[in-house]
N, CA, C and O atoms as a DFTB+ gen file, in Angstrom:
728 C
 N C O
     1  1     -24.437      17.260     -17.398
     2  2     -24.659      18.153     -16.289
     3  2     -24.812      19.564     -16.858
     4  3     -23.977      20.004     -17.648
     5  1     -25.847      20.261     -16.474
     6  2     -26.068      21.618     -16.959
     7  2     -25.139      22.594     -16.241
     8  3     -24.554      22.264     -15.210
     9  1     -25.010      23.805     -16.801
    10  2     -24.145      24.826     -16.203
    11  2     -24.590      25.226     -14.810
    12  3     -23.775      25.665     -13.999
    13  1     -25.891      25.078     -14.520
    14  2     -26.434      25.478     -13.224
    15  2     -26.421      24.360     -12.186
    16  3     -26.764      24.581     -11.025
    17  1     -26.022      23.157     -12.608
    18  2     -26.017      22.025     -11.687
    19  2     -24.947      22.222     -10.618
    20  3     -23.849      22.699     -10.903
    21  1     -25.274      21.858      -9.415
    22  2     -24.325      21.940      -8.308
    23  2     -23.481      20.669      -8.304
    24  3     -24.012      19.559      -8.322
    25  1     -22.166      20.845      -8.279
    26  2     -21.251      19.720      -8.217
    27  2     -21.058      19.375      -6.751
    28  3     -20.643      20.215      -5.952
    29  1     -21.362      18.143      -6.410
    30  2     -21.249      17.697      -5.032
    31  2     -19.914      16.978      -4.858
    32  3     -19.624      16.000      -5.546
    33  1     -19.101      17.488      -3.914
    34  2     -17.735      17.004      -3.718
    35  2     -17.593      16.385      -2.329
    36  3     -18.117      16.911      -1.348
    37  1     -16.883      15.267      -2.259
    38  2     -16.573      14.602      -0.995
    39  2     -15.066      14.590      -0.813
    40  3     -14.323      14.268      -1.741
    41  1     -14.618      14.941       0.381
    42  2     -13.205      14.886       0.742
    43  2     -13.050      13.837       1.844
    44  3     -13.341      14.102       3.010
    45  1     -12.591      12.648       1.462
    46  2     -12.440      11.527       2.391
    47  2     -11.118      11.696       3.147
    48  3     -10.052      11.800       2.540
    49  1     -11.205      11.721       4.465
    50  2     -10.011      11.933       5.284
    51  2      -9.506      13.349       5.149
    52  3      -8.308      13.583       4.985
    53  1     -10.422      14.290       5.218
    54  2     -10.120      15.700       4.937
    55  2      -9.099      16.306       5.885
    56  3      -8.409      17.257       5.515
    57  1      -8.987      15.786       7.082
    58  2      -8.029      16.342       8.037
    59  2      -8.301      17.801       8.295
    60  3      -9.459      18.202       8.412
    61  1      -7.260      18.607       8.387
    62  2      -7.401      20.031       8.645
    63  2      -7.351      20.880       7.390
    64  3      -7.340      22.108       7.475
    65  1      -7.319      20.236       6.206
    66  2      -7.217      20.974       4.949
    67  2      -8.261      20.484       3.962
    68  3      -7.929      19.964       2.896
    69  1      -9.511      20.653       4.321
    70  2     -10.609      20.191       3.487
    71  2     -10.624      20.936       2.151
    72  3     -10.377      22.140       2.098
    73  1     -10.915      20.209       1.084
    74  2     -11.056      20.806      -0.244
    75  2     -12.213      21.804      -0.203
    76  3     -13.288      21.497       0.313
    77  1     -11.986      22.991      -0.745
    78  2     -13.011      24.037      -0.718
    79  2     -14.291      23.570      -1.420
    80  3     -14.253      23.046      -2.533
    81  1     -15.414      23.773      -0.746
    82  2     -16.716      23.409      -1.290
    83  2     -17.097      21.957      -1.084
    84  3     -18.180      21.537      -1.493
    85  1     -16.220      21.182      -0.454
    86  2     -16.466      19.751      -0.268
    87  2     -17.134      19.465       1.075
    88  3     -17.075      20.267       2.007
    89  1     -17.766      18.302       1.142
    90  2     -18.205      17.729       2.413
    91  2     -17.020      16.893       2.898
    92  3     -16.591      15.964       2.213
    93  1     -16.502      17.218       4.057
    94  2     -15.350      16.509       4.591
    95  2     -15.776      15.420       5.551
    96  3     -16.626      15.634       6.415
    97  1     -15.180      14.253       5.394
    98  2     -15.415      13.149       6.325
    99  2     -14.063      12.729       6.890
   100  3     -13.098      12.532       6.151
   101  1     -14.012      12.595       8.222
   102  2     -12.786      12.208       8.894
   103  2     -13.166      11.618      10.255
   104  3     -14.274      11.835      10.745
   105  1     -12.253      10.884      10.848
   106  2     -12.526      10.315      12.175
   107  2     -12.313      11.341      13.279
   108  3     -12.818      11.169      14.388
   109  1     -11.571      12.406      12.990
   110  2     -11.158      13.359      14.017
   111  2     -12.085      14.573      14.028
   112  3     -12.087      15.360      13.081
   113  1     -12.850      14.726      15.068
   114  2     -13.798      15.839      15.181
   115  2     -13.122      17.185      15.432
   116  3     -13.775      18.225      15.349
   117  1     -11.833      17.181      15.738
   118  2     -11.111      18.428      15.989
   119  2     -10.597      19.085      14.710
   120  3      -9.972      20.144      14.769
   121  1     -10.852      18.473      13.562
   122  2     -10.322      18.999      12.311
   123  2     -11.450      19.624      11.485
   124  3     -12.415      20.134      12.054
   125  1     -11.343      19.592      10.161
   126  2     -12.303      20.266       9.273
   127  2     -13.493      19.403       8.875
   128  3     -14.257      19.795       7.992
   129  1     -13.671      18.265       9.484
   130  2     -14.711      17.325       9.059
   131  2     -16.119      17.868       9.295
   132  3     -16.425      18.419      10.353
   133  1     -16.961      17.697       8.287
   134  2     -18.391      17.958       8.424
   135  2     -19.086      16.722       8.981
   136  3     -20.084      16.810       9.696
   137  1     -18.518      15.553       8.624
   138  2     -19.054      14.272       9.076
   139  2     -17.931      13.535       9.798
   140  3     -16.862      13.318       9.229
   141  1     -18.169      13.155      11.034
   142  2     -17.186      12.399      11.804
   143  2     -17.547      10.928      11.688
   144  3     -18.643      10.507      12.057
   145  1     -16.587      10.146      11.159
   146  2     -16.858       8.724      10.906
   147  2     -15.532       7.975      10.830
   148  3     -14.556       8.496      10.290
   149  1     -15.490       6.766      11.361
   150  2     -14.329       5.897      11.255
   151  2     -14.249       5.407       9.811
   152  3     -15.139       4.687       9.357
   153  1     -13.197       5.787       9.083
   154  2     -13.089       5.452       7.664
   155  2     -12.791       3.980       7.415
   156  3     -12.803       3.532       6.269
   157  1     -12.522       3.220       8.479
   158  2     -12.372       1.775       8.363
   159  2     -13.684       1.047       8.640
   160  3     -13.722      -0.183       8.664
   161  1     -14.752       1.802       8.849
   162  2     -16.073       1.236       9.140
   163  2     -17.001       1.505       7.953
   164  3     -17.129       2.642       7.499
   165  1     -17.641       0.451       7.462
   166  2     -18.485       0.543       6.274
   167  2     -19.919       0.147       6.600
   168  3     -20.144      -0.694       7.470
   169  1     -20.890       0.739       5.914
   170  2     -20.775       1.745       4.860
   171  2     -20.544       3.137       5.436
   172  3     -20.781       3.386       6.618
   173  1     -20.072       4.044       4.566
   174  2     -19.964       5.447       4.937
   175  2     -21.370       6.039       4.951
   176  3     -22.250       5.537       4.251
   177  1     -21.601       7.085       5.724
   178  2     -22.969       7.608       5.904
   179  2     -23.444       8.517       4.756
   180  3     -23.841       9.662       4.971
   181  1     -23.390       7.968       3.532
   182  2     -23.857       8.700       2.354
   183  2     -24.704       7.767       1.500
   184  3     -24.562       6.546       1.569
   185  1     -25.580       8.349       0.698
   186  2     -26.435       7.539      -0.167
   187  2     -25.684       7.145      -1.437
   188  3     -24.655       7.735      -1.764
   189  1     -26.194       6.169      -2.133
   190  2     -25.623       5.735      -3.402
   191  2     -25.674       6.874      -4.418
   192  3     -26.606       7.678      -4.419
   193  1     -24.669       6.932      -5.274
   194  2     -24.636       7.859      -6.418
   195  2     -24.834       9.320      -6.012
   196  3     -25.556      10.057      -6.684
   197  1     -24.206       9.736      -4.933
   198  2     -24.415      11.078      -4.394
   199  2     -23.405      12.114      -4.900
   200  3     -23.748      13.289      -5.025
   201  1     -22.161      11.699      -5.195
   202  2     -21.091      12.672      -5.423
   203  2     -20.608      12.700      -6.871
   204  3     -20.592      11.684      -7.565
   205  1     -20.210      13.912      -7.306
   206  2     -19.663      14.133      -8.638
   207  2     -18.138      14.077      -8.641
   208  3     -17.514      13.830      -9.673
   209  1     -17.554      14.309      -7.478
   210  2     -16.097      14.323      -7.357
   211  2     -15.721      13.892      -5.943
   212  3     -16.371      14.275      -4.971
   213  1     -14.666      13.091      -5.845
   214  2     -14.191      12.617      -4.539
   215  2     -12.675      12.780      -4.476
   216  3     -11.958      12.433      -5.415
   217  1     -12.210      13.309      -3.366
   218  2     -10.781      13.436      -3.094
   219  2     -10.402      12.487      -1.970
   220  3     -11.104      12.390      -0.964
   221  1      -9.284      11.789      -2.146
   222  2      -8.655      10.990      -1.093
   223  2      -7.189      11.430      -1.088
   224  3      -6.334      10.800      -1.710
   225  1      -6.921      12.510      -0.382
   226  2      -5.570      13.070      -0.366
   227  2      -4.862      12.635       0.914
   228  3      -5.264      12.993       2.021
   229  1      -3.822      11.872       0.736
   230  2      -2.985      11.434       1.858
   231  2      -3.782      10.701       2.932
   232  3      -3.600      10.948       4.124
   233  1      -4.665       9.799       2.506
   234  2      -5.455       9.035       3.471
   235  2      -5.535       7.546       3.131
   236  3      -5.511       6.720       4.044
   237  1      -5.628       7.177       1.863
   238  2      -5.880       5.777       1.500
   239  2      -4.797       4.856       2.046
   240  3      -5.093       3.735       2.461
   241  1      -3.562       5.307       2.052
   242  2      -2.437       4.492       2.509
   243  2      -2.428       4.286       4.022
   244  3      -1.636       3.494       4.534
   245  1      -3.304       4.994       4.741
   246  2      -3.397       4.847       6.195
   247  2      -4.505       3.886       6.626
   248  3      -4.574       3.492       7.790
   249  1      -5.369       3.514       5.681
   250  2      -6.556       2.722       6.015
   251  2      -6.294       1.230       5.888
   252  3      -5.403       0.795       5.159
   253  1      -7.103       0.447       6.625
   254  2      -6.890      -0.999       6.719
   255  2      -7.166      -1.750       5.424
   256  3      -6.451      -2.699       5.101
   257  1      -8.193      -1.342       4.673
   258  2      -8.615      -2.106       3.510
   259  2      -8.885      -1.175       2.322
   260  3     -10.029      -0.791       2.080
   261  1      -7.828      -0.812       1.580
   262  2      -8.002       0.123       0.467
   263  2      -8.991      -0.348      -0.595
   264  3      -9.675       0.474      -1.203
   265  1      -9.077      -1.658      -0.828
   266  2     -10.031      -2.165      -1.818
   267  2     -11.456      -1.879      -1.356
   268  3     -12.286      -1.436      -2.149
   269  1     -11.739      -2.123      -0.108
   270  2     -13.087      -1.860       0.427
   271  2     -13.390      -0.357       0.402
   272  3     -14.523       0.038       0.126
   273  1     -12.403       0.467       0.684
   274  2     -12.588       1.922       0.613
   275  2     -12.952       2.324      -0.817
   276  3     -13.867       3.120      -1.024
   277  1     -12.238       1.774      -1.800
   278  2     -12.528       2.124      -3.195
   279  2     -13.905       1.610      -3.625
   280  3     -14.573       2.250      -4.438
   281  1     -14.326       0.493      -3.104
   282  2     -15.687       0.006      -3.397
   283  2     -16.725       0.953      -2.787
   284  3     -17.781       1.184      -3.375
   285  1     -16.427       1.484      -1.636
   286  2     -17.329       2.444      -0.996
   287  2     -17.351       3.763      -1.777
   288  3     -18.413       4.361      -1.951
   289  1     -16.199       4.209      -2.240
   290  2     -16.137       5.400      -3.085
   291  2     -16.954       5.172      -4.352
   292  3     -17.696       6.056      -4.781
   293  1     -16.821       4.002      -4.944
   294  2     -17.595       3.657      -6.140
   295  2     -19.096       3.745      -5.852
   296  3     -19.860       4.261      -6.667
   297  1     -19.502       3.250      -4.718
   298  2     -20.929       3.264      -4.349
   299  2     -21.475       4.673      -4.229
   300  3     -22.580       4.947      -4.698
   301  1     -20.722       5.573      -3.607
   302  2     -21.253       6.921      -3.348
   303  2     -21.074       7.879      -4.524
   304  3     -21.599       8.992      -4.497
   305  1     -20.343       7.460      -5.552
   306  2     -20.115       8.321      -6.718
   307  2     -21.171       8.100      -7.796
   308  3     -21.664       6.991      -8.000
   309  1     -21.496       9.189      -8.473
   310  2     -22.335       9.111      -9.666
   311  2     -21.501       8.551     -10.818
   312  3     -20.273       8.630     -10.795
   313  1     -22.160       7.995     -11.809
   314  2     -21.453       7.551     -13.009
   315  2     -20.771       8.764     -13.633
   316  3     -21.380       9.825     -13.771
   317  1     -19.517       8.604     -14.005
   318  2     -18.741       9.696     -14.583
   319  2     -18.043      10.572     -13.554
   320  3     -17.321      11.498     -13.923
   321  1     -18.244      10.295     -12.270
   322  2     -17.601      11.076     -11.210
   323  2     -16.086      10.962     -11.328
   324  3     -15.561       9.940     -11.771
   325  1     -15.397      12.017     -10.927
   326  2     -13.932      12.050     -10.936
   327  2     -13.435      11.797      -9.515
   328  3     -13.941      12.370      -8.551
   329  1     -12.440      10.933      -9.411
   330  2     -11.846      10.585      -8.116
   331  2     -10.359      10.940      -8.187
   332  3      -9.651      10.500      -9.092
   333  1      -9.898      11.735      -7.228
   334  2      -8.490      12.142      -7.151
   335  2      -7.876      11.486      -5.918
   336  3      -8.324      11.718      -4.795
   337  1      -6.851      10.670      -6.134
   338  2      -6.209       9.950      -5.035
   339  2      -4.734      10.346      -4.993
   340  3      -3.999      10.131      -5.958
   341  1      -4.311      10.918      -3.884
   342  2      -2.917      11.319      -3.688
   343  2      -2.345      10.439      -2.587
   344  3      -2.925      10.318      -1.508
   345  1      -1.197       9.825      -2.871
   346  2      -0.572       8.957      -1.886
   347  2       0.935       8.928      -2.081
   348  3       1.437       9.344      -3.125
   349  1       1.660       8.437      -1.076
   350  2       3.111       8.358      -1.216
   351  2       3.484       7.394      -2.347
   352  3       2.868       6.340      -2.504
   353  1       4.478       7.762      -3.116
   354  2       4.994       6.862      -4.142
   355  2       5.859       5.808      -3.458
   356  3       6.595       6.122      -2.522
   357  1       5.778       4.581      -3.911
   358  2       6.414       3.479      -3.182
   359  2       7.933       3.598      -3.083
   360  3       8.532       2.987      -2.199
   361  1       8.555       4.349      -3.945
   362  2      10.015       4.497      -3.892
   363  2      10.479       5.624      -2.970
   364  3      11.672       5.732      -2.688
   365  1       9.569       6.452      -2.504
   366  2       9.949       7.599      -1.686
   367  2      10.528       7.172      -0.340
   368  3       9.975       6.305       0.337
   369  1      11.637       7.785       0.035
   370  2      12.231       7.474       1.334
   371  2      11.344       7.958       2.482
   372  3      11.453       7.454       3.600
   373  1      10.471       8.927       2.219
   374  2       9.603       9.471       3.261
   375  2       8.546       8.471       3.715
   376  3       7.976       8.643       4.792
   377  1       8.271       7.452       2.944
   378  2       7.294       6.433       3.335
   379  2       7.687       5.745       4.636
   380  3       6.830       5.338       5.420
   381  1       8.960       5.625       4.849
   382  2       9.446       4.834       5.976
   383  2       9.624       5.666       7.240
   384  3      10.073       5.145       8.262
   385  1       9.286       6.930       7.186
   386  2       9.361       7.820       8.335
   387  2       8.076       7.740       9.154
   388  3       8.111       7.830      10.381
   389  1       6.953       7.572       8.480
   390  2       5.637       7.591       9.122
   391  2       5.240       6.180       9.560
   392  3       5.050       5.311       8.709
   393  1       5.110       5.934      10.854
   394  2       4.780       4.587      11.316
   395  2       3.346       4.163      10.999
   396  3       3.009       2.991      11.169
   397  1       2.492       5.086      10.544
   398  2       1.095       4.752      10.256
   399  2       0.865       4.268       8.832
   400  3      -0.208       3.745       8.531
   401  1       1.844       4.428       7.952
   402  2       1.683       4.051       6.550
   403  2       1.529       2.535       6.428
   404  3       2.343       1.772       6.947
   405  1       0.465       2.112       5.730
   406  2       0.171       0.687       5.574
   407  2       0.414       0.185       4.157
   408  3       0.635      -1.009       3.958
   409  1       0.376       1.075       3.171
   410  2       0.637       0.686       1.786
   411  2       1.082       1.911       1.000
   412  3       0.941       3.043       1.464
   413  1       1.616       1.680      -0.183
   414  2       2.162       2.755      -0.998
   415  2       1.533       2.717      -2.381
   416  3       0.954       1.709      -2.787
   417  1       1.652       3.825      -3.099
   418  2       1.119       3.895      -4.445
   419  2       2.163       3.580      -5.501
   420  3       3.337       3.926      -5.365
   421  1       1.714       2.923      -6.545
   422  2       2.529       2.681      -7.732
   423  2       1.705       3.107      -8.941
   424  3       0.533       3.462      -8.816
   425  1       2.319       3.068     -10.084
   426  2       1.603       3.376     -11.318
   427  2       0.427       2.412     -11.501
   428  3      -0.604       2.783     -12.063
   429  1       0.585       1.193     -11.031
   430  2      -0.441       0.155     -11.240
   431  2      -1.414      -0.009     -10.072
   432  3      -2.211      -0.947     -10.075
   433  1      -1.372       0.862      -9.091
   434  2      -2.211       0.700      -7.896
   435  2      -3.705       0.555      -8.185
   436  3      -4.411      -0.127      -7.442
   437  1      -4.191       1.182      -9.243
   438  2      -5.627       1.145      -9.526
   439  2      -5.937       0.442     -10.838
   440  3      -7.050       0.546     -11.353
   441  1      -4.960      -0.273     -11.382
   442  2      -5.138      -0.976     -12.656
   443  2      -6.205      -2.063     -12.570
   444  3      -6.898      -2.322     -13.553
   445  1      -6.346      -2.699     -11.414
   446  2      -7.315      -3.789     -11.336
   447  2      -8.762      -3.314     -11.203
   448  3      -9.670      -4.134     -11.072
   449  1      -8.985      -1.999     -11.236
   450  2     -10.340      -1.442     -11.311
   451  2     -10.689      -1.029     -12.739
   452  3     -11.858      -0.800     -13.048
   453  1      -9.683      -0.932     -13.612
   454  2      -9.860      -0.393     -14.962
   455  2     -10.015      -1.533     -15.964
   456  3      -9.046      -2.236     -16.252
   457  1     -11.230      -1.727     -16.501
   458  2     -11.457      -2.847     -17.413
   459  2     -10.639      -2.784     -18.698
   460  3     -10.561      -3.777     -19.422
   461  1     -10.027      -1.638     -18.998
   462  2      -9.161      -1.520     -20.174
   463  2      -7.743      -2.005     -19.888
   464  3      -6.932      -2.110     -20.808
   465  1      -7.436      -2.297     -18.643
   466  2      -6.101      -2.731     -18.249
   467  2      -6.060      -4.260     -18.147
   468  3      -6.998      -4.883     -17.650
   469  1      -4.974      -4.845     -18.619
   470  2      -4.836      -6.304     -18.575
   471  2      -4.879      -6.860     -17.154
   472  3      -5.341      -7.980     -16.932
   473  1      -4.395      -6.074     -16.195
   474  2      -4.414      -6.527     -14.797
   475  2      -5.855      -6.733     -14.333
   476  3      -6.153      -7.725     -13.669
   477  1      -6.748      -5.806     -14.675
   478  2      -8.161      -5.940     -14.316
   479  2      -8.789      -7.134     -15.032
   480  3      -9.585      -7.866     -14.444
   481  1      -8.435      -7.324     -16.284
   482  2      -8.990      -8.429     -17.067
   483  2      -8.544      -9.779     -16.513
   484  3      -9.276     -10.765     -16.606
   485  1      -7.357      -9.822     -15.942
   486  2      -6.819     -11.075     -15.429
   487  2      -7.274     -11.374     -13.996
   488  3      -7.584     -12.519     -13.666
   489  1      -7.312     -10.324     -13.136
   490  2      -7.616     -10.529     -11.717
   491  2      -8.881      -9.774     -11.350
   492  3      -8.954      -8.559     -11.534
   493  1      -9.843     -10.455     -10.851
   494  2     -11.129      -9.855     -10.479
   495  2     -11.170      -9.608      -8.967
   496  3     -11.908     -10.280      -8.246
   497  1     -10.377      -8.642      -8.488
   498  2     -10.319      -8.343      -7.063
   499  2     -11.554      -7.613      -6.554
   500  3     -11.896      -7.702      -5.375
   501  1     -12.220      -6.892      -7.449
   502  2     -13.317      -6.037      -7.027
   503  2     -14.303      -5.870      -8.179
   504  3     -13.938      -5.990      -9.349
   505  1     -15.549      -5.592      -7.830
   506  2     -16.550      -5.294      -8.859
   507  2     -16.580      -3.800      -9.178
   508  3     -17.196      -3.399     -10.166
   509  1     -15.929      -2.972      -8.365
   510  2     -15.869      -1.523      -8.625
   511  2     -15.050      -1.290      -9.887
   512  3     -14.008      -1.914     -10.085
   513  1     -15.528      -0.389     -10.740
   514  2     -14.829      -0.099     -11.988
   515  2     -14.592       1.399     -12.148
   516  3     -15.512       2.212     -12.051
   517  1     -13.332       1.735     -12.397
   518  2     -12.909       3.106     -12.641
   519  2     -11.986       3.105     -13.849
   520  3     -11.173       2.196     -14.015
   521  1     -12.110       4.108     -14.678
   522  2     -11.180       4.315     -15.773
   523  2     -10.040       5.187     -15.259
   524  3     -10.282       6.174     -14.565
   525  1      -8.804       4.834     -15.591
   526  2      -7.668       5.671     -15.243
   527  2      -7.600       6.815     -16.248
   528  3      -7.412       6.590     -17.443
   529  1      -7.753       8.030     -15.763
   530  2      -7.731       9.214     -16.622
   531  2      -6.313       9.768     -16.711
   532  3      -5.854      10.151     -17.787
   533  1      -5.624       9.809     -15.573
   534  2      -4.289      10.412     -15.548
   535  2      -3.523       9.920     -14.330
   536  3      -4.099       9.660     -13.274
   537  1      -2.213       9.799     -14.498
   538  2      -1.297       9.488     -13.395
   539  2      -0.242      10.581     -13.402
   540  3       0.350      10.865     -14.443
   541  1       0.000      11.199     -12.248
   542  2       1.023      12.253     -12.190
   543  2       1.828      12.131     -10.899
   544  3       1.383      11.541      -9.915
   545  1       3.010      12.702     -10.938
   546  2       3.942      12.629      -9.816
   547  2       4.185      14.006      -9.217
   548  3       4.240      15.008      -9.929
   549  1       4.328      14.038      -7.901
   550  2       4.737      15.219      -7.132
   551  2       3.931      16.472      -7.474
   552  3       4.457      17.585      -7.441
   553  1       2.662      16.284      -7.799
   554  2       1.797      17.391      -8.217
   555  2       1.557      18.403      -7.109
   556  3       1.478      19.602      -7.380
   557  1       1.439      17.948      -5.873
   558  2       1.110      18.829      -4.758
   559  2       2.317      19.188      -3.905
   560  3       2.171      19.609      -2.758
   561  1       3.502      19.022      -4.462
   562  2       4.723      19.319      -3.734
   563  2       5.284      20.638      -4.251
   564  3       5.107      20.970      -5.423
   565  1       5.958      21.389      -3.390
   566  2       6.512      22.690      -3.770
   567  2       7.310      22.620      -5.067
   568  3       7.820      21.566      -5.445
   569  1       7.405      23.750      -5.730
   570  2       8.085      23.863      -7.021
   571  2       9.479      23.240      -6.955
   572  3      10.291      23.607      -6.106
   573  1       9.748      22.288      -7.865
   574  2      11.059      21.627      -7.856
   575  2      12.107      22.454      -8.597
   576  3      11.786      23.420      -9.289
   577  1      13.356      22.052      -8.436
   578  2      14.441      22.653      -9.203
   579  2      14.358      22.224     -10.662
   580  3      13.464      21.464     -11.036
   581  1      15.272      22.699     -11.476
   582  2      15.234      22.437     -12.920
   583  2      15.336      20.940     -13.230
   584  3      14.517      20.413     -13.984
   585  1      16.316      20.259     -12.667
   586  2      16.506      18.830     -12.968
   587  2      15.331      17.992     -12.471
   588  3      14.834      17.116     -13.179
   589  1      14.899      18.271     -11.253
   590  2      13.763      17.512     -10.711
   591  2      12.503      17.817     -11.525
   592  3      11.688      16.926     -11.765
   593  1      12.345      19.065     -11.944
   594  2      11.210      19.447     -12.782
   595  2      11.185      18.676     -14.090
   596  3      10.125      18.241     -14.540
   597  1      12.359      18.506     -14.705
   598  2      12.442      17.720     -15.945
   599  2      12.105      16.252     -15.695
   600  3      11.418      15.619     -16.498
   601  1      12.590      15.716     -14.577
   602  2      12.283      14.336     -14.220
   603  2      10.771      14.161     -14.036
   604  3      10.196      13.184     -14.516
   605  1      10.134      15.099     -13.347
   606  2       8.685      15.024     -13.128
   607  2       7.948      15.088     -14.457
   608  3       6.996      14.336     -14.667
   609  1       8.369      15.975     -15.363
   610  2       7.732      16.059     -16.689
   611  2       7.842      14.735     -17.428
   612  3       6.870      14.256     -18.012
   613  1       9.029      14.148     -17.398
   614  2       9.251      12.863     -18.058
   615  2       8.387      11.771     -17.424
   616  3       7.743      10.994     -18.129
   617  1       8.378      11.718     -16.091
   618  2       7.588      10.703     -15.375
   619  2       6.096      10.862     -15.655
   620  3       5.379       9.871     -15.796
   621  1       5.627      12.112     -15.736
   622  2       4.205      12.349     -15.996
   623  2       3.820      11.989     -17.430
   624  3       2.692      11.568     -17.681
   625  1       4.745      12.152     -18.362
   626  2       4.452      11.811     -19.760
   627  2       4.489      10.296     -19.984
   628  3       3.698       9.754     -20.755
   629  1       5.411       9.629     -19.303
   630  2       5.583       8.174     -19.466
   631  2       5.636       7.495     -18.092
   632  3       6.684       6.976     -17.707
   633  1       4.525       7.491     -17.351
   634  2       4.589       6.987     -15.970
   635  2       5.018       5.527     -15.845
   636  3       5.768       5.193     -14.927
   637  1       4.573       4.666     -16.723
   638  2       4.936       3.246     -16.608
   639  2       6.411       3.035     -16.936
   640  3       7.082       2.229     -16.291
   641  1       6.912       3.748     -17.928
   642  2       8.338       3.632     -18.276
   643  2       9.211       4.228     -17.170
   644  3      10.259       3.678     -16.833
   645  1       8.768       5.362     -16.605
   646  2       9.514       5.938     -15.480
   647  2       9.610       4.915     -14.353
   648  3      10.693       4.677     -13.818
   649  1       8.476       4.307     -13.990
   650  2       8.490       3.368     -12.864
   651  2       9.391       2.173     -13.150
   652  3      10.099       1.699     -12.261
   653  1       9.365       1.690     -14.375
   654  2      10.133       0.495     -14.705
   655  2      11.639       0.770     -14.826
   656  3      12.452      -0.038     -14.378
   657  1      12.008       1.897     -15.425
   658  2      13.413       2.101     -15.760
   659  2      14.153       3.151     -14.931
   660  3      15.375       3.067     -14.807
   661  1      13.459       4.129     -14.364
   662  2      14.155       5.237     -13.707
   663  2      13.846       5.424     -12.224
   664  3      14.652       6.006     -11.499
   665  1      12.705       4.946     -11.768
   666  2      12.265       5.280     -10.409
   667  2      13.201       4.773      -9.319
   668  3      13.282       5.384      -8.253
   669  1      13.904       3.680      -9.556
   670  2      14.820       3.174      -8.531
   671  2      16.067       4.060      -8.395
   672  3      16.672       4.115      -7.325
   673  1      16.454       4.757      -9.483
   674  2      17.617       5.644      -9.422
   675  2      17.235       7.078      -9.058
   676  3      17.990       7.784      -8.389
   677  1      16.055       7.494      -9.508
   678  2      15.582       8.865      -9.303
   679  2      14.166       8.827      -8.739
   680  3      13.208       9.103      -9.461
   681  1      14.020       8.489      -7.455
   682  2      12.675       8.337      -6.888
   683  2      11.964       9.676      -6.681
   684  3      12.563      10.660      -6.247
   685  1      10.689       9.682      -6.999
   686  2       9.839      10.827      -6.694
   687  2       9.082      10.503      -5.406
   688  3       9.190       9.388      -4.896
   689  1       8.325      11.452      -4.879
   690  2       7.758      11.284      -3.544
   691  2       6.277      10.975      -3.486
   692  3       5.814      10.333      -2.543
   693  1       5.531      11.419      -4.475
   694  2       4.078      11.348      -4.362
   695  2       3.485      11.006      -5.724
   696  3       3.973      11.467      -6.756
   697  1       2.437      10.200      -5.721
   698  2       1.754       9.847      -6.961
   699  2       0.277      10.205      -6.829
   700  3      -0.340       9.990      -5.786
   701  1      -0.268      10.748      -7.897
   702  2      -1.685      11.110      -7.939
   703  2      -2.353      10.346      -9.069
   704  3      -1.887      10.358     -10.208
   705  1      -3.448       9.682      -8.735
   706  2      -4.265       9.001      -9.740
   707  2      -5.564       9.770      -9.905
   708  3      -6.233      10.090      -8.922
   709  1      -5.914      10.062     -11.129
   710  2      -7.212      10.664     -11.443
   711  2      -8.009       9.563     -12.143
   712  3      -7.635       9.081     -13.212
   713  1      -9.112       9.183     -11.509
   714  2      -9.953       8.105     -12.012
   715  2     -11.337       8.640     -12.360
   716  3     -11.727       9.718     -11.912
   717  1     -12.071       7.881     -13.157
   718  2     -13.452       8.222     -13.474
   719  2     -14.313       6.984     -13.258
   720  3     -13.993       5.902     -13.752
   721  1     -15.403       7.148     -12.521
   722  2     -16.291       6.005     -12.284
   723  2     -16.978       5.620     -13.582
   724  3     -17.544       6.455     -14.288
   725  1     -16.910       4.352     -13.865
   726  2     -17.558       3.830     -15.078
   727  2     -18.961       3.381     -14.724
   728  3     -19.694       2.905     -15.591
């Protein structure tokens, strides 16, 4: 991509806080959406290979079929596009407050899209392929205290070990996956 190329961004389920410079799609016409569309209805009203970056912030866990949503994201993204997915971490007590939550995020939530992961190699749930670039915890939450900050640093450096050995005793609230379309 040249320096003068325009980066086209999609914010799926933008709500009232659309990512700056993005095209927002949401079911609610009273919010920041540029495109009003039922996110459980496919296909989305975009052409193939249209976007360079896609955000799904606090929306995927509310939808009926996350695998189908990710296949749709794969369709509308250009090769090499970056996808940022923010969702509740499965250990967070806040998950059980919201009656609309249908699923939660774990470190392995997107492993079956990544051909470098054994889970993807073993189970062929989808033809969509994304490389996992980064997994981070509580990235969009207000500045934590010293101890919680250290826990977040540790979890971000070793996300799989955190989930396996520490998350049940010291749960964090939110997980962010940064993926790249292959």
